[in-house]
TIDOBA-220217 format. One record per residue (C-alpha): x, y, z; residue in one letter; residue number from 1. Coordinates in Angstrom, 2 decimals, m for minus. Example, Ala and Ser with C-alpha at 12.3 -4.5 7.8 and 13.67 -1.06 7.14 Angstrom:
! residues 2
+---------+---------+---------+---------+------+
:      xx :      yy :      zz : lumdren : mimi :
+---------+---------+---------+---------+------+
:   12.30 :   m4.50 :    7.80 :       a :    1 :
:   13.67 :   m1.06 :    7.14 :       s :    2 :
+---------+---------+---------+---------+------+
***
This chain:
! residues 334
+---------+---------+---------+---------+------+
:      xx :      yy :      zz : lumdren : mimi :
+---------+---------+---------+---------+------+
:  118.29 :   29.85 :  m49.88 :       m :    1 :
:  119.17 :   26.36 :  m51.12 :       r :    2 :
:  120.25 :   25.29 :  m47.54 :       r :    3 :
:  116.99 :   26.59 :  m46.11 :       a :    4 :
:  114.96 :   24.58 :  m48.63 :       l :    5 :
:  116.92 :   21.39 :  m47.76 :       k :    6 :
:  116.32 :   21.92 :  m44.01 :       l :    7 :
:  112.62 :   22.44 :  m44.60 :       l :    8 :
:  112.43 :   19.21 :  m46.62 :       a :    9 :
:  114.14 :   17.23 :  m43.81 :       v :   10 :
:  111.72 :   18.62 :  m41.20 :       l :   11 :
:  108.71 :   17.71 :  m43.34 :       v :   12 :
:  110.06 :   14.16 :  m43.84 :       l :   13 :
:  110.71 :   13.60 :  m40.09 :       v :   14 :
:  107.29 :   14.95 :  m39.22 :       s :   15 :
:  105.64 :   12.65 :  m41.75 :       t :   16 :
:  107.55 :    9.57 :  m40.54 :       l :   17 :
:  106.80 :   10.35 :  m36.84 :       f :   18 :
:  103.13 :   10.87 :  m37.55 :       s :   19 :
:  102.92 :    7.65 :  m39.55 :       s :   20 :
:  104.69 :    5.60 :  m36.85 :       a :   21 :
:  102.50 :    7.02 :  m34.10 :       a :   22 :
:   99.31 :    6.27 :  m36.02 :       c :   23 :
:  100.55 :    2.75 :  m36.79 :       s :   24 :
:  101.34 :    2.08 :  m33.08 :       k :   25 :
:   97.95 :    3.32 :  m31.92 :       v :   26 :
:   96.25 :    1.19 :  m34.58 :       k :   27 :
:   98.25 :   m1.88 :  m33.45 :       e :   28 :
:   97.32 :   m1.39 :  m29.77 :       m :   29 :
:   93.66 :   m0.96 :  m30.67 :       k :   30 :
:   93.66 :   m4.11 :  m32.78 :       e :   31 :
:   95.42 :   m6.30 :  m30.19 :       t :   32 :
:   94.18 :   m4.93 :  m26.87 :       q :   33 :
:   91.18 :   m2.69 :  m27.45 :       g :   34 :
:   91.01 :    1.06 :  m27.16 :       s :   35 :
:   90.03 :    1.54 :  m23.50 :       s :   36 :
:   92.72 :    2.58 :  m20.96 :       p :   37 :
:   91.87 :   m0.43 :  m18.78 :       k :   38 :
:   92.65 :   m2.85 :  m21.61 :       n :   39 :
:   96.01 :   m1.17 :  m22.21 :       l :   40 :
:   97.17 :   m2.28 :  m18.75 :       q :   41 :
:   99.54 :   m5.23 :  m18.49 :       k :   42 :
:   98.19 :   m8.69 :  m17.82 :       k :   43 :
:   97.79 :   m9.58 :  m14.13 :       i :   44 :
:  100.14 :  m12.36 :  m13.00 :       v :   45 :
:   98.92 :  m14.58 :  m10.11 :       l :   46 :
:  101.18 :  m17.07 :   m8.36 :       g :   47 :
:   99.24 :  m19.91 :   m6.69 :       f :   48 :
:  100.62 :  m22.72 :   m4.50 :       s :   49 :
:   98.23 :  m25.65 :   m4.13 :       q :   50 :
:   98.25 :  m28.18 :   m1.28 :       v :   51 :
:   98.56 :  m31.18 :   m3.60 :       g :   52 :
:   96.23 :  m33.62 :   m5.33 :       a :   53 :
:   95.18 :  m35.76 :   m2.38 :       e :   54 :
:   91.45 :  m36.01 :   m3.14 :       s :   55 :
:   88.65 :  m35.51 :   m5.66 :       d :   56 :
:   87.84 :  m32.28 :   m3.85 :       w :   57 :
:   91.35 :  m30.92 :   m4.39 :       r :   58 :
:   91.28 :  m31.84 :   m8.08 :       t :   59 :
:   88.00 :  m29.93 :   m8.51 :       a :   60 :
:   89.45 :  m26.98 :   m6.60 :       n :   61 :
:   92.55 :  m26.83 :   m8.83 :       s :   62 :
:   90.47 :  m27.06 :  m12.00 :       e :   63 :
:   88.19 :  m24.27 :  m10.77 :       s :   64 :
:   91.18 :  m21.98 :  m10.19 :       i :   65 :
:   92.71 :  m22.72 :  m13.60 :       k :   66 :
:   89.42 :  m22.30 :  m15.46 :       a :   67 :
:   88.58 :  m19.03 :  m13.70 :       a :   68 :
:   92.05 :  m17.61 :  m14.48 :       a :   69 :
:   91.59 :  m18.43 :  m18.18 :       r :   70 :
:   88.11 :  m16.90 :  m18.14 :       e :   71 :
:   89.32 :  m13.65 :  m16.56 :       e :   72 :
:   92.49 :  m13.36 :  m18.67 :       g :   73 :
:   94.80 :  m13.67 :  m15.64 :       i :   74 :
:   98.19 :  m15.29 :  m16.13 :       e :   75 :
:   98.39 :  m18.12 :  m13.57 :       l :   76 :
:  101.63 :  m19.60 :  m12.27 :       l :   77 :
:  100.35 :  m22.80 :  m10.59 :       f :   78 :
:  102.56 :  m24.94 :   m8.34 :       l :   79 :
:  101.79 :  m28.20 :   m6.48 :       n :   80 :
:  103.34 :  m28.38 :   m3.00 :       a :   81 :
:  102.70 :  m32.14 :   m2.68 :       q :   82 :
:  101.39 :  m31.72 :    0.88 :       q :   83 :
:  104.72 :  m30.42 :    2.19 :       k :   84 :
:  104.72 :  m27.01 :    3.96 :       p :   85 :
:  108.40 :  m26.52 :    3.13 :       e :   86 :
:  107.51 :  m26.79 :   m0.56 :       n :   87 :
:  104.92 :  m24.06 :   m0.18 :       q :   88 :
:  107.48 :  m21.76 :    1.42 :       v :   89 :
:  109.74 :  m22.36 :   m1.61 :       k :   90 :
:  106.78 :  m21.73 :   m3.95 :       d :   91 :
:  105.99 :  m18.38 :   m2.33 :       i :   92 :
:  109.63 :  m17.32 :   m2.44 :       r :   93 :
:  109.82 :  m18.23 :   m6.13 :       s :   94 :
:  106.76 :  m16.03 :   m6.78 :       f :   95 :
:  108.47 :  m13.17 :   m4.94 :       i :   96 :
:  111.58 :  m13.57 :   m7.10 :       v :   97 :
:  109.41 :  m13.57 :  m10.24 :       q :   98 :
:  107.69 :  m10.38 :   m9.01 :       q :   99 :
:  104.14 :  m11.61 :   m9.60 :       v :  100 :
:  101.30 :   m9.17 :   m8.96 :       d :  101 :
:   99.47 :  m11.31 :   m6.37 :       v :  102 :
:  100.33 :  m14.46 :   m4.41 :       i :  103 :
:   97.63 :  m16.89 :   m3.31 :       a :  104 :
:   97.97 :  m20.25 :   m1.59 :       f :  105 :
:   96.05 :  m22.94 :    0.30 :       s :  106 :
:   98.19 :  m23.45 :    3.41 :       p :  107 :
:   98.84 :  m27.10 :    4.23 :       i :  108 :
:   99.04 :  m26.33 :    7.96 :       v :  109 :
:   97.94 :  m23.30 :    9.97 :       e :  110 :
:  101.22 :  m22.13 :   11.51 :       s :  111 :
:  104.70 :  m21.24 :   10.32 :       g :  112 :
:  103.95 :  m18.67 :    7.62 :       w :  113 :
:  104.90 :  m15.34 :    9.19 :       d :  114 :
:  108.50 :  m15.20 :    7.93 :       t :  115 :
:  107.78 :  m15.86 :    4.25 :       v :  116 :
:  104.67 :  m13.65 :    4.27 :       l :  117 :
:  106.75 :  m10.80 :    5.72 :       k :  118 :
:  109.09 :  m11.28 :    2.76 :       e :  119 :
:  106.15 :  m10.94 :    0.38 :       a :  120 :
:  104.96 :   m7.83 :    2.21 :       k :  121 :
:  108.42 :   m6.23 :    1.98 :       l :  122 :
:  108.40 :   m6.98 :   m1.76 :       a :  123 :
:  105.07 :   m5.17 :   m2.04 :       g :  124 :
:  103.17 :   m8.27 :   m3.21 :       i :  125 :
:   99.69 :   m8.78 :   m1.70 :       p :  126 :
:   98.78 :  m12.28 :   m0.46 :       v :  127 :
:   95.41 :  m14.04 :   m0.50 :       i :  128 :
:   94.79 :  m17.08 :    1.72 :       i :  129 :
:   92.47 :  m19.61 :    0.11 :       m :  130 :
:   90.57 :  m22.69 :    1.32 :       d :  131 :
:   92.57 :  m23.13 :    4.55 :       r :  132 :
:   93.30 :  m20.43 :    7.12 :       g :  133 :
:   96.54 :  m19.55 :    8.90 :       i :  134 :
:   97.38 :  m18.88 :   12.54 :       d :  135 :
:   99.08 :  m15.49 :   12.80 :       t :  136 :
:   98.90 :  m12.49 :   15.13 :       k :  137 :
:   99.71 :  m10.13 :   12.25 :       d :  138 :
:   96.69 :  m10.08 :    9.94 :       e :  139 :
:   98.33 :   m7.39 :    7.80 :       s :  140 :
:  100.40 :  m10.18 :    6.23 :       l :  141 :
:   97.47 :  m11.17 :    4.02 :       y :  142 :
:   94.64 :   m9.29 :    2.32 :       e :  143 :
:   91.75 :  m11.72 :    2.71 :       t :  144 :
:   90.78 :  m15.33 :    3.35 :       y :  145 :
:   88.52 :  m17.07 :    0.81 :       i :  146 :
:   87.02 :  m20.40 :    1.76 :       g :  147 :
:   84.83 :  m22.41 :    4.07 :       s :  148 :
:   83.88 :  m22.16 :    7.72 :       d :  149 :
:   85.37 :  m25.48 :    8.81 :       f :  150 :
:   84.10 :  m25.21 :   12.37 :       t :  151 :
:   80.56 :  m24.76 :   11.08 :       e :  152 :
:   81.03 :  m27.83 :    8.87 :       e :  153 :
:   81.91 :  m29.83 :   11.97 :       g :  154 :
:   78.88 :  m28.42 :   13.78 :       r :  155 :
:   76.60 :  m29.48 :   10.90 :       k :  156 :
:   77.96 :  m33.03 :   11.09 :       a :  157 :
:   77.43 :  m33.10 :   14.86 :       g :  158 :
:   73.88 :  m31.74 :   14.59 :       k :  159 :
:   72.96 :  m34.40 :   12.04 :       w :  160 :
:   74.19 :  m37.10 :   14.42 :       l :  161 :
:   72.22 :  m35.67 :   17.35 :       l :  162 :
:   69.06 :  m35.54 :   15.24 :       e :  163 :
:   69.63 :  m39.11 :   14.03 :       k :  164 :
:   69.99 :  m40.44 :   17.56 :       i :  165 :
:   67.12 :  m38.38 :   18.90 :       g :  166 :
:   66.38 :  m38.93 :   22.57 :       k :  167 :
:   67.85 :  m42.41 :   22.69 :       s :  168 :
:   69.84 :  m43.23 :   25.83 :       n :  169 :
:   71.96 :  m45.84 :   24.07 :       e :  170 :
:   75.72 :  m45.43 :   24.06 :       k :  171 :
:   77.12 :  m44.28 :   20.72 :       v :  172 :
:   80.80 :  m44.94 :   20.03 :       n :  173 :
:   82.33 :  m42.75 :   17.33 :       v :  174 :
:   85.65 :  m43.23 :   15.55 :       v :  175 :
:   87.13 :  m40.16 :   13.86 :       e :  176 :
:   89.21 :  m40.06 :   10.70 :       l :  177 :
:   90.99 :  m36.73 :   10.94 :       q :  178 :
:   92.56 :  m34.80 :    8.08 :       g :  179 :
:   96.13 :  m33.51 :    7.92 :       t :  180 :
:   97.46 :  m32.80 :   11.41 :       f :  181 :
:   97.60 :  m29.08 :   12.18 :       g :  182 :
:   95.57 :  m28.02 :    9.13 :       s :  183 :
:   92.66 :  m25.58 :    9.41 :       a :  184 :
:   90.04 :  m28.05 :    8.09 :       p :  185 :
:   91.15 :  m30.69 :   10.59 :       t :  186 :
:   91.11 :  m28.30 :   13.53 :       n :  187 :
:   87.78 :  m26.73 :   12.61 :       g :  188 :
:   85.95 :  m29.94 :   11.76 :       r :  189 :
:   87.19 :  m31.61 :   14.94 :       r :  190 :
:   86.31 :  m28.68 :   17.22 :       d :  191 :
:   82.90 :  m27.99 :   15.66 :       g :  192 :
:   81.84 :  m31.63 :   15.89 :       f :  193 :
:   82.98 :  m31.96 :   19.50 :       q :  194 :
:   81.24 :  m28.72 :   20.44 :       e :  195 :
:   77.89 :  m30.17 :   19.35 :       i :  196 :
:   78.15 :  m33.75 :   20.60 :       i :  197 :
:   79.03 :  m32.51 :   24.07 :       r :  198 :
:   75.30 :  m31.86 :   24.32 :       g :  199 :
:   74.71 :  m35.63 :   24.52 :       n :  200 :
:   76.79 :  m37.48 :   27.14 :       p :  201 :
:   75.96 :  m40.82 :   25.49 :       n :  202 :
:   78.06 :  m39.94 :   22.43 :       i :  203 :
:   81.81 :  m40.38 :   22.78 :       r :  204 :
:   84.76 :  m40.48 :   20.42 :       i :  205 :
:   86.65 :  m43.67 :   21.26 :       i :  206 :
:   89.36 :  m43.52 :   18.58 :       r :  207 :
:   90.83 :  m40.74 :   16.45 :       s :  208 :
:   93.71 :  m40.88 :   13.96 :       l :  209 :
:   95.05 :  m38.73 :   11.11 :       t :  210 :
:   94.50 :  m39.93 :    7.54 :       g :  211 :
:   95.75 :  m36.87 :    5.60 :       d :  212 :
:   92.44 :  m36.64 :    3.68 :       f :  213 :
:   93.50 :  m39.67 :    1.57 :       m :  214 :
:   91.25 :  m42.61 :    0.68 :       r :  215 :
:   94.04 :  m45.17 :    1.09 :       s :  216 :
:   94.84 :  m43.91 :    4.59 :       k :  217 :
:   91.15 :  m43.77 :    5.48 :       g :  218 :
:   90.91 :  m47.48 :    4.71 :       k :  219 :
:   94.13 :  m48.25 :    6.59 :       e :  220 :
:   93.01 :  m46.40 :    9.73 :       i :  221 :
:   89.53 :  m47.96 :    9.66 :       m :  222 :
:   91.10 :  m51.41 :    9.48 :       e :  223 :
:   93.04 :  m50.59 :   12.66 :       k :  224 :
:   89.91 :  m49.31 :   14.40 :       f :  225 :
:   87.96 :  m52.44 :   13.51 :       l :  226 :
:   90.77 :  m54.70 :   14.64 :       k :  227 :
:   90.78 :  m53.06 :   18.08 :       v :  228 :
:   87.12 :  m52.13 :   18.60 :       e :  229 :
:   85.30 :  m54.54 :   16.28 :       g :  230 :
:   81.53 :  m54.25 :   16.40 :       d :  231 :
:   81.68 :  m51.71 :   19.26 :       q :  232 :
:   81.79 :  m48.93 :   16.65 :       i :  233 :
:   78.44 :  m47.32 :   15.83 :       q :  234 :
:   79.55 :  m44.23 :   13.89 :       v :  235 :
:   82.42 :  m43.12 :   11.64 :       v :  236 :
:   83.05 :  m39.38 :   11.40 :       y :  237 :
:   85.43 :  m38.69 :    8.49 :       a :  238 :
:   86.87 :  m35.23 :    7.86 :       h :  239 :
:   86.43 :  m35.74 :    4.11 :       n :  240 :
:   84.61 :  m38.00 :    1.66 :       d :  241 :
:   87.74 :  m39.71 :    0.37 :       d :  242 :
:   88.65 :  m41.07 :    3.80 :       m :  243 :
:   85.01 :  m42.11 :    4.31 :       a :  244 :
:   85.10 :  m44.04 :    1.02 :       l :  245 :
:   88.25 :  m45.80 :    2.21 :       g :  246 :
:   86.53 :  m46.62 :    5.51 :       a :  247 :
:   83.58 :  m48.10 :    3.59 :       i :  248 :
:   85.95 :  m50.54 :    1.86 :       e :  249 :
:   87.45 :  m51.58 :    5.20 :       a :  250 :
:   84.03 :  m52.08 :    6.82 :       i :  251 :
:   82.82 :  m54.25 :    3.93 :       e :  252 :
:   85.98 :  m56.37 :    4.02 :       e :  253 :
:   85.47 :  m56.81 :    7.77 :       y :  254 :
:   82.03 :  m58.26 :    7.08 :       g :  255 :
:   79.83 :  m55.38 :    8.28 :       l :  256 :
:   77.44 :  m53.16 :    6.31 :       r :  257 :
:   78.57 :  m49.52 :    5.99 :       p :  258 :
:   75.67 :  m47.12 :    6.38 :       g :  259 :
:   73.65 :  m49.70 :    8.33 :       k :  260 :
:   75.74 :  m51.57 :   10.90 :       d :  261 :
:   77.99 :  m48.50 :   11.15 :       i :  262 :
:   76.66 :  m45.02 :   10.33 :       k :  263 :
:   79.05 :  m42.82 :    8.34 :       i :  264 :
:   79.22 :  m39.00 :    8.26 :       i :  265 :
:   81.71 :  m37.17 :    6.07 :       s :  266 :
:   82.52 :  m33.76 :    4.64 :       i :  267 :
:   82.99 :  m32.40 :    1.09 :       d :  268 :
:   79.90 :  m33.60 :   m0.84 :       a :  269 :
:   81.73 :  m34.80 :   m3.95 :       v :  270 :
:   79.99 :  m36.95 :   m6.60 :       k :  271 :
:   81.45 :  m40.18 :   m5.24 :       a :  272 :
:   79.86 :  m39.47 :   m1.85 :       a :  273 :
:   76.43 :  m39.11 :   m3.46 :       f :  274 :
:   76.92 :  m42.41 :   m5.26 :       e :  275 :
:   77.80 :  m44.03 :   m1.92 :       a :  276 :
:   74.66 :  m42.54 :   m0.32 :       m :  277 :
:   72.51 :  m43.79 :   m3.21 :       k :  278 :
:   73.97 :  m47.26 :   m2.57 :       a :  279 :
:   73.09 :  m46.95 :    1.13 :       g :  280 :
:   76.73 :  m47.03 :    2.26 :       k :  281 :
:   77.10 :  m43.39 :    3.43 :       l :  282 :
:   74.55 :  m41.60 :    5.59 :       n :  283 :
:   75.38 :  m37.91 :    5.35 :       c :  284 :
:   77.87 :  m35.56 :    3.72 :       t :  285 :
:   78.41 :  m31.92 :    4.62 :       v :  286 :
:   79.26 :  m29.63 :    1.72 :       e :  287 :
:   82.66 :  m28.00 :    1.37 :       c :  288 :
:   82.48 :  m26.23 :   m1.98 :       n :  289 :
:   85.75 :  m26.47 :   m3.97 :       p :  290 :
:   84.61 :  m24.21 :   m6.81 :       l :  291 :
:   86.38 :  m21.17 :   m5.38 :       q :  292 :
:   88.23 :  m20.04 :   m8.52 :       g :  293 :
:   85.78 :  m17.28 :   m9.55 :       p :  294 :
:   85.84 :  m15.76 :   m6.03 :       a :  295 :
:   89.66 :  m15.80 :   m6.07 :       l :  296 :
:   89.90 :  m14.09 :   m9.49 :       m :  297 :
:   87.40 :  m11.44 :   m8.45 :       k :  298 :
:   89.46 :  m10.71 :   m5.34 :       a :  299 :
:   92.66 :  m10.50 :   m7.42 :       v :  300 :
:   91.07 :   m8.02 :   m9.84 :       k :  301 :
:   89.62 :   m5.96 :   m6.99 :       d :  302 :
:   93.09 :   m5.75 :   m5.42 :       l :  303 :
:   94.68 :   m4.62 :   m8.67 :       m :  304 :
:   92.01 :   m1.94 :   m9.11 :       e :  305 :
:   92.46 :   m0.64 :   m5.56 :       g :  306 :
:   89.14 :   m1.85 :   m4.17 :       r :  307 :
:   89.04 :   m2.82 :   m0.46 :       p :  308 :
:   88.44 :   m6.49 :    0.38 :       l :  309 :
:   86.69 :   m7.94 :    3.43 :       p :  310 :
:   89.08 :   m9.87 :    5.66 :       k :  311 :
:   87.01 :  m13.03 :    5.25 :       r :  312 :
:   85.00 :  m14.27 :    2.24 :       i :  313 :
:   83.03 :  m17.39 :    3.18 :       v :  314 :
:   81.64 :  m19.72 :    0.49 :       i :  315 :
:   77.98 :  m20.78 :    0.83 :       d :  316 :
:   77.55 :  m24.49 :    1.65 :       e :  317 :
:   74.84 :  m26.99 :    2.60 :       g :  318 :
:   74.35 :  m30.45 :    4.12 :       i :  319 :
:   73.04 :  m33.55 :    2.34 :       f :  320 :
:   71.60 :  m36.53 :    4.23 :       p :  321 :
:   71.16 :  m39.81 :    2.36 :       e :  322 :
:   67.46 :  m39.14 :    1.77 :       e :  323 :
:   68.34 :  m36.29 :   m0.61 :       t :  324 :
:   71.08 :  m38.13 :   m2.54 :       a :  325 :
:   69.00 :  m39.20 :   m5.54 :       e :  326 :
:   67.64 :  m35.71 :   m6.11 :       k :  327 :
:   70.85 :  m33.77 :   m5.45 :       e :  328 :
:   73.34 :  m36.04 :   m7.23 :       a :  329 :
:   72.47 :  m34.55 :  m10.64 :       v :  330 :
:   73.46 :  m31.09 :   m9.40 :       n :  331 :
:   77.01 :  m32.08 :   m8.45 :       r :  332 :
:   79.65 :  m30.32 :  m10.56 :       k :  333 :
:   82.56 :  m32.09 :   m8.87 :       y :  334 :
+---------+---------+---------+---------+------+
***
């Protein structure tokens, strides 16, 4: 009888302790994470490899990604590839080793990604391409592309030039400051522009060099163009605002008036471009919106919740001729 009473006491004690611990654990989870099943899930980890920090546009893009991740409660592992494709391959492999939930990156060039993306696929990690596209025959290697239509940006620049020239029969010599060789923005902006200007045989591109989207290289290339062609240049077409701003410096140092003696068209629509238009030194900028962070975080969450994604998510963008600079400058967030 005495043994039975002892056993009963032990059972009551264990039951009490178990019940107390369970209640305490539930209370702790509710206090720290909330009571809904969704909030009890682990934090999403996103690995992102950025091109670099070559321009004001890229800085705004990076800040948008970081801010959106904080806003959505997503843990962001952010790496800077310093404009080297081999660094991005290393970045992606490091994310695979760390077993992140999603990998996203802005590819520096279009080709050469199949091998590392197959590694990510084998590891069961979905990949999102952002800002710049890739050239692959196997579209199953990535879930979606988020970014701009670079070819359409080039078309917009070309259409502005055609409208500016009107029905004039005068010869128009264009020099082109291209972005990083082999990158999606460079290819699209080049092809779209050429597609449109072919409609006017009086417009021809007489010089074209790569400036890697950098202001310093834009100035350097423009100096070379001016040294060879001098006042035979009527138009500068720059694949981004930073290179256009560098070209403006070179033109002024050469003794010509940017925006007047030489018309300048660029792409990105950053604040500095609007200031240049207000000063009469830049004639038109085509928008390439860098604030893509919210769209990326939404896509990441949709993936984690099993929602299907479209293969292409294109960001809305406009075009701003110099006449609109004063009005639109106040709306620039980057």
